N, C-alpha and C positions, 0 to 999 in steps of 0.2 A: 416475495424478496421480485424482486426483478433478472429475470436470468439474461435481460440486457446490459441493464447494467453489471453482469459475470462478462460480462466479455471483455473489461479492462481489468475490471479487482483481480483475477485471475491471476493473467502475467505481470500485472504491479504485485504481487505479492511475491512470486517468481525474483522476477529481474532484483526485487530486492532481497533474496532468500542469498539469491549466487549475488551477489555485490557483497556482500554482510559474511557467506565464507573467504569467501576471496581475503579480504578484509584482514578476518580474524585469522584466520591462516600463515598467512605472508606478512604478516606488519604486528600482528600480538598476539604471537606466535606462546609468549610467556601463558595466558591466562588460557585455566584447569582445558578439558574440549569441555565437562560437565556445560560449565556458564557458557564455550563459542553456543555449543547449545542453546540453550533456552536465553541467551542476548538475538539467537537467526530464527527463530522461534519465535517473541517478538515480535521482533519489527517484521517479522511477514504483517502476523496478526495488524500489527498498530499502523500500518503500512497499508493495509488488507479495508483496515475500519473508512481512512484518509478518504482511502478513494474512492469507494462507494459512499461519500455523501458528497465529496467535492465533485468529482461527472454528472452531467446532466443525464438525466431517464429523457430517448427519445422519447420525441412530440409532449419535447415540452416545453413550448415558447410563450408561453404567459406575457401577456402587457401589465406595466406597469403604468397603469394610470395618476398612480400617486407623486412623479417626475418632480425635477425643481420645473417647474413652473416661476 
């Protein structure tokens, strides 16, 4: 794995975790604590995986020569 990608992945995961905890505590207080924890962990992991694959790598400027001509 590339360390440059983690420059974006880790902050995305932290922001999602903070937002998840905030929303679950304030708007969905009836959800049990252990399930809130599981939801937060899963949301952070999924967002991290998506960010890892969706953010481009540095220096990757491939020209697509199969464009619509």
